[in-house]
C-alpha positions in Angstrom: 3.8 233.5 79.2 3.8 230.5 76.8 6.3 227.9 78.6 7.1 226.5 74.8 8.5 229.4 73.4 11.6 228.6 76.2 13.5 227.7 73.5 13.0 230.4 70.6 14.5 233.2 73.0 18.1 231.6 73.0 17.3 230.2 69.5 16.8 234.3 68.4 20.0 235.6 71.1 22.8 232.7 70.5 21.2 230.2 68.1 24.5 227.5 68.1 24.9 228.1 71.8 24.3 224.2 73.2 21.1 223.3 74.6 20.7 220.1 75.5 23.9 216.9 76.1 21.6 213.5 76.1 24.6 211.4 77.8 23.1 208.3 77.3 22.4 208.6 73.5 25.9 210.6 72.9 23.8 213.2 71.6 24.5 217.3 71.3 21.9 219.7 70.4 22.0 223.5 69.8 19.3 226.1 70.6 18.5 226.5 66.8 18.3 223.3 66.2 16.0 222.3 69.0 13.6 225.6 68.3 13.4 224.2 64.7 12.3 220.6 65.7 10.3 222.0 68.5 8.3 224.0 65.8 8.3 220.8 63.6 6.8 218.2 65.9 4.0 221.3 67.3 2.7 221.3 63.7 3.0 217.7 63.4 1.2 217.2 65.9 -1.6 219.4 65.4 -2.3 219.0 61.3 -1.0 215.5 60.4 -2.3 213.4 63.8 -5.5 216.1 63.9 -5.2 217.2 67.6 -6.9 220.5 69.0 -6.1 222.5 71.7 -6.5 220.6 75.4 -6.1 217.2 74.4 -3.3 215.3 76.1 0.3 213.7 74.9 1.3 211.0 76.8 5.4 210.3 77.4 6.8 207.2 78.1 10.5 207.3 78.1 13.7 208.1 80.2 15.2 211.6 80.2 16.1 212.3 76.4 16.4 214.8 73.6 13.2 214.0 72.4 11.2 214.1 76.1 12.1 218.2 76.2 11.3 218.6 72.1 7.7 217.2 73.5 7.4 219.2 76.2 7.9 222.0 74.6 5.9 221.3 71.2 3.4 220.4 73.5 2.8 223.7 74.9 3.8 225.5 72.2 -0.2 224.7 71.0 -2.1 224.0 74.3 -1.3 220.8 74.7 -1.4 219.0 77.4 2.0 216.6 78.3 1.1 213.9 80.5 4.5 211.8 81.4 4.2 208.4 82.7 6.5 206.7 85.0 8.4 203.9 83.5 8.8 202.2 86.9 5.3 201.5 87.0 3.6 197.8 86.6 1.6 197.8 83.3 -1.9 198.0 85.6 -0.5 201.4 87.3 0.3 202.6 83.5 -3.1 202.0 82.1 -5.1 203.3 85.1 -3.1 206.4 84.3 -3.5 206.3 80.6 -7.0 205.9 81.2 -7.3 209.4 83.7 -5.7 211.1 81.4 -7.3 210.1 77.8 -4.0 211.0 75.4 -4.4 211.5 72.5 -1.3 210.4 71.6 1.3 208.1 73.3 4.9 208.9 72.6 7.5 206.2 73.5 11.6 205.4 73.4 12.4 202.4 71.4 12.6 200.8 74.8 8.8 201.2 75.8 7.9 200.8 72.5 5.8 197.3 73.2 4.5 198.6 76.5 2.9 202.1 75.2 1.8 200.2 72.5 -0.2 198.3 74.6 -2.3 201.3 76.3 -5.0 202.5 74.2 -4.7 206.1 71.9 -5.4 206.9 68.9 -1.8 207.5 68.2 1.2 205.9 69.0 4.6 207.7 68.1 8.2 206.0 68.7 11.2 207.8 68.8 14.7 205.7 68.3 15.9 204.1 65.8 13.5 202.6 63.3 10.7 204.6 64.9 7.9 206.9 63.4 9.2 210.1 65.5 11.4 211.4 62.8 9.3 211.2 59.8 6.7 213.0 61.6 9.1 215.7 62.2 10.3 215.5 58.5 6.7 215.7 56.8 6.0 218.7 59.2 6.5 222.6 58.6 9.6 224.4 60.6 6.7 227.7 60.2 6.2 229.1 64.0 2.4 227.4 64.5 -0.2 229.8 63.9 -2.0 228.2 67.7 1.2 229.5 69.9 0.0 233.1 69.5 -3.2 231.7 71.0 -1.8 230.4 74.1 -0.8 231.0 77.0 -1.4 232.2 81.2 -3.8 229.9 82.4 -3.9 227.3 79.5 -3.1 224.2 81.3 0.7 222.7 80.2 1.2 219.6 82.1 -0.1 216.6 84.0 1.9 215.2 86.3 1.0 212.5 88.7 1.9 212.2 92.3 4.4 209.7 93.5 1.5 207.8 95.4 3.7 208.4 99.4 0.1 207.9 100.6 -1.7 206.3 98.3 -2.8 206.1 94.3 -1.6 209.0 92.6 -3.3 212.0 91.3 -2.3 214.1 88.2 -1.2 217.3 89.5 -2.4 219.7 86.8 0.0 222.8 86.0 -0.6 225.8 83.7 1.8 227.9 82.1 1.6 230.4 84.7 1.9 228.3 87.9 5.1 226.4 86.3 6.1 230.0 85.6 5.8 230.8 89.0 7.0 228.0 90.1 10.7 228.5 87.9 10.6 232.0 89.4 10.9 230.6 93.1 14.0 228.6 91.8 15.3 231.1 90.0 15.6 233.7 93.0 16.7 230.3 95.4 19.4 228.8 93.1 20.5 232.7 91.8 20.5 231.3 88.3 22.8 232.7 86.2 22.9 232.5 82.0 26.8 230.8 82.2 25.3 228.0 84.8 25.5 224.4 83.0 22.7 222.2 84.7 22.5 218.3 85.0 19.2 216.7 85.3 19.3 213.5 87.2 15.8 213.4 88.2 13.5 211.5 85.5 11.6 213.8 83.5 8.5 212.2 84.0 7.8 214.5 87.7 8.5 218.0 88.6 12.2 218.0 88.2 12.3 218.5 84.9 10.5 222.3 85.7 14.0 222.8 87.3 15.7 221.9 84.1 13.4 224.2 82.2 14.1 227.1 84.3 17.9 227.0 83.7 17.1 226.8 79.8 14.7 229.9 80.1 17.9 231.4 81.1 19.7 230.0 77.7 21.8 227.7 80.0 22.6 224.0 78.9 21.2 221.2 80.4 22.8 217.8 80.6 20.4 214.7 80.6 21.6 211.6 82.2 19.7 208.7 84.0 21.3 209.0 87.5 23.8 206.8 88.2 26.7 207.4 91.2 30.0 207.6 88.9 28.5 209.0 86.0 27.4 212.0 87.1 31.0 212.3 89.3 32.0 211.8 85.3 29.6 214.2 83.5 30.5 217.3 86.2 34.0 216.8 85.6 33.5 216.3 81.4 30.8 219.0 80.7 31.4 221.1 83.5 28.4 221.5 85.2 28.3 223.9 87.9 24.5 223.2 89.4 22.3 220.3 89.8 19.5 219.2 92.0 20.4 215.8 94.7 18.5 213.9 96.9 19.8 212.9 100.0 20.3 209.2 98.1 21.9 210.8 95.4 24.6 212.8 97.7 24.9 209.7 99.5 26.1 206.9 96.5 28.3 210.0 95.5 30.2 210.6 98.5 30.3 207.0 98.9 32.6 206.5 95.4 36.1 205.0 96.7 37.4 207.7 93.6 35.2 210.7 95.0 38.3 212.6 95.4 39.9 211.9 92.5 36.9 213.6 90.6 37.8 217.9 89.6 34.3 218.6 90.4 35.3 222.9 90.7 32.8 224.1 88.5 30.1 223.4 91.2 28.8 226.6 92.1 25.5 225.3 93.9 23.4 222.3 94.6 20.5 221.9 95.9 19.2 219.0 97.5 15.4 218.0 98.6 13.0 214.9 98.3 12.7 214.5 102.3 14.5 216.0 105.3 18.3 214.7 105.0 20.4 214.4 108.8 22.6 216.4 110.2 25.8 214.6 109.3 24.7 214.0 105.8 24.4 218.2 105.4 27.9 218.8 107.2 29.6 215.8 104.8 27.9 217.1 101.5 29.2 220.9 102.5 32.2 219.5 103.0 33.5 217.2 100.1 31.4 218.8 98.0 32.8 222.4 96.6 30.2 224.5 96.6 27.3 226.5 98.2 24.0 223.9 99.4 20.4 225.1 99.3 17.4 222.9 100.7 14.2 223.2 98.8 10.9 222.0 99.8 8.4 220.9 97.7 5.2 218.8 96.1 3.9 217.8 93.0 1.3 219.8 93.5 3.4 223.3 94.2 7.0 222.7 93.1 9.5 223.8 95.3 8.0 226.0 98.2 10.8 226.8 101.1 14.4 227.1 101.1 17.1 226.5 103.0 19.8 229.4 101.9 23.4 229.0 101.1 23.8 231.9 104.0 21.8 229.6 106.4 24.2 226.7 105.9 27.1 228.4 105.8 26.0 230.2 109.4 24.6 226.8 110.8 27.9 225.0 109.9 30.0 228.3 111.8 27.8 227.4 114.8 24.8 229.9 114.1 21.3 228.5 114.5 23.1 224.8 113.6 19.4 223.3 114.6 18.1 224.9 111.3 20.3 222.1 109.4 16.8 220.1 110.3 14.2 222.8 109.0 12.9 222.8 105.4 14.0 226.8 105.6 11.6 229.7 104.8 9.1 230.7 102.3 10.3 231.2 98.8 10.1 234.6 96.9 6.2 233.7 95.4 5.1 231.8 98.2 3.7 232.2 101.6 3.4 229.6 104.0 1.7 229.0 107.2 1.5 225.8 110.1 -1.9 225.6 111.3 -3.9 223.4 113.7 -6.8 221.7 112.7 -9.4 225.1 112.0 -6.7 226.7 109.9 -5.6 228.7 112.7 -1.7 229.5 112.9 -0.1 227.5 115.7 2.3 229.2 117.6 6.4 230.4 116.4 7.8 228.4 119.2 9.4 225.0 117.4 7.4 223.3 119.8 4.4 223.1 118.7 3.2 220.9 115.4 0.2 222.2 112.9 0.1 221.1 109.0 1.9 223.1 106.4 -0.5 224.9 104.3 0.6 227.3 101.1 -0.6 230.1 98.8 1.4 230.3 95.7 0.6 230.9 92.1 3.2 228.2 91.6 0.6 226.1 93.0 -1.6 223.5 90.8 -5.1 224.4 89.7 -6.0 221.1 91.1 -5.8 217.5 90.4 -7.0 216.3 87.0 -10.8 214.9 87.2 -10.6 215.1 91.0 -12.7 218.1 92.1 -13.5 215.9 95.1 -9.9 215.6 96.2 -9.3 219.4 94.9 -12.2 220.6 97.1 -9.8 218.9 100.4 -6.5 219.8 99.0 -7.3 223.2 98.4 -9.3 226.0 100.6 -9.6 229.2 100.3 -6.5 229.6 98.0 -4.2 227.6 100.7 -3.2 224.7 99.6 -3.1 221.8 102.7 0.3 219.7 102.5 -0.6 217.2 104.6 2.9 217.5 106.0 3.0 218.1 109.9 5.5 220.7 111.0 6.8 223.2 113.9 8.3 226.8 113.3 10.3 228.7 115.1 10.2 233.0 115.4 11.8 233.7 112.6 9.4 231.5 110.3 12.1 228.8 109.6 9.9 225.4 108.7 10.8 222.2 110.7 8.9 219.2 109.1 8.4 216.6 112.1 6.6 214.1 109.5 4.0 213.3 107.0 0.6 213.1 108.5 0.2 209.6 107.8 3.5 208.9 109.0 3.3 210.3 112.5 3.4 206.9 115.0 1.2 206.9 118.5 2.5 204.5 120.7 1.3 204.4 124.2 -0.4 207.3 123.8 2.1 209.2 122.5 3.2 211.4 119.3 6.3 209.9 117.5 7.6 211.8 114.8 9.9 209.4 112.5 11.9 211.4 111.1 13.0 212.2 114.8 13.8 209.0 115.2 15.8 208.8 111.7 17.8 211.5 112.2 18.9 209.6 115.0 19.8 206.5 113.7 21.5 208.8 111.2 24.2 209.4 113.9 25.4 205.9 113.7 28.1 206.0 111.4 27.3 203.0 109.1 24.0 204.1 107.9 23.5 205.4 104.4 19.6 205.4 104.6 16.4 204.6 106.9 12.9 204.2 107.3 11.0 204.6 110.9 7.4 203.4 110.6 4.9 202.2 112.9 4.1 198.3 113.2 1.3 196.8 115.4 1.5 196.2 118.8 -1.0 194.7 121.1 0.6 196.7 124.3 1.1 200.0 122.7 -1.2 199.9 119.9 2.4 201.0 117.8 6.0 199.9 118.3 8.4 202.5 116.2 10.0 199.6 113.6 13.5 201.1 111.5 14.6 199.6 108.0 18.0 200.5 107.8 20.8 200.5 104.2 24.4 200.6 105.6 27.4 202.1 103.5 29.0 200.1 101.3 31.6 197.8 103.0 30.5 198.9 106.7 28.5 196.5 109.1 26.2 197.3 112.5 24.0 195.4 114.5 20.3 195.8 115.3 21.5 196.4 118.8 23.9 198.7 117.9 21.5 200.8 115.6 18.7 201.2 118.5 22.0 201.6 121.1 22.9 204.6 119.0 19.3 206.2 118.5 18.5 205.4 122.5 21.6 208.8 122.5 19.7 211.0 121.4 15.9 209.5 122.4 13.7 208.9 124.7 13.1 205.6 125.6 9.6 205.1 124.2 11.1 207.0 121.0 13.9 204.6 119.8 13.0 201.8 117.7 11.9 198.1 118.9 13.2 196.2 115.9 15.2 197.2 113.3 15.4 195.6 109.5 18.7 195.8 107.1 17.7 196.0 103.8 20.0 196.4 100.2 17.8 199.6 99.3 14.6 201.1 100.0 11.5 201.8 97.7 11.3 205.0 96.4 8.8 207.5 94.7 9.7 209.0 91.2 11.1 212.6 93.8 13.4 210.1 95.8 11.0 210.4 98.6 11.1 207.2 99.9 7.7 204.9 100.2 7.1 204.3 103.9 3.9 202.8 102.8 5.1 199.9 100.7 7.4 199.4 103.8 4.3 199.8 106.2 1.1 198.5 105.0 2.1 194.7 104.9 2.4 195.2 108.6 -1.4 196.7 108.6 -2.7 193.9 105.8 -5.5 192.5 108.7 -6.1 195.4 110.6 -7.0 199.4 110.1 -4.2 202.0 111.4 -6.0 204.8 112.8 -3.6 207.8 112.0 
């Protein structure tokens, strides 16, 4: 499998079929045109810039057509794409570039200055007046000879983790691991060639592989830089049938005052992820969006690993196993999942005994880029240790109770932050919440909540604590509540509890 050849298939079968719609730049491109540009860029990288198989190409840009052209061109001839998070500060960008040592940094004109401040033998700029189009125009449009020698086990992509537990790391994927992750998605999402996919996540992270999967089926992909109102407008205008929406995105879309006025009838399926979604939000989404829902649980290191199916959602709403709305479902088509203790022994499937989720899958990364030490800690005997704490039931449904490092220990009791967050979300004014432990002289840690309220709604800390107390033991409910306008998030949409928690622990060591 050569991921870079994805555009070539539809270019051959249906050359005038639309491939990409770039909403921000108001551009559209067919599969035939896209495939020609990919071939030209691949030839230019090898012949004009002198790159060789295994060299890295860094990309600094928001979502756009050129981003996918670079992905496919690199994959086609054995180069490794190294996408950069444009939200990062200069110091962290410099660290990631030093880690990957790219031969080329390609950037949009918006980030040209930031890119040129980073060291690399070559810099390429796309956008008005940039060197990118000149590079393509001077290159051959023939199929690069190098593509014939690229396949399954060649590395293709370094995706940097969101850094939810510390410094981000580069997860290295091959053509084969990406393809197997795409196969998992095809089965779970039930992708069909008539779909129109909207990419809401940024291409510097794993959602780009979901979009590439739809393109492998010949589907058009619509690129946006997410805003709730824009997403609703694009679904209506482009007749979007599927997209990935993290909890935050779905919340903000449903909160739009004109939500009911948009024609969303083209929607077939929404996948959500990025962390557990409160039952109340799942129920609201099923009520307001005219389509099925699935949940996908995954990581940068393993793409999407388990799914709560469309039928699971429908059954739960109808009253059959409603508790499964708080699970992340069962293992995917190409994935084997277990929940184990510290010695790697599977814990009982009793829905109560907690352990760590481990995953065996051909969709898993091959390792962390240049970090054999971390790879050895994470991948053991073919199993990838996720760091997520969960229980599972007799039918194999997995219920994440926390990240290992997010578990709160107060007075010797284990408190799972996701359970507290689910209770807080029973208050109708709550849009988002993050729960974590802060130092407490008496109990070791105290439960703290940071809450974002829905637009136009109000609540007090006392009301939030009282609502949580209706669903939790006394020791589990928050001792204090802060209200903020937004929560810090990783590129995956996962809330960065570390950023909220660490200032409280700056002068002492946390034991978890």
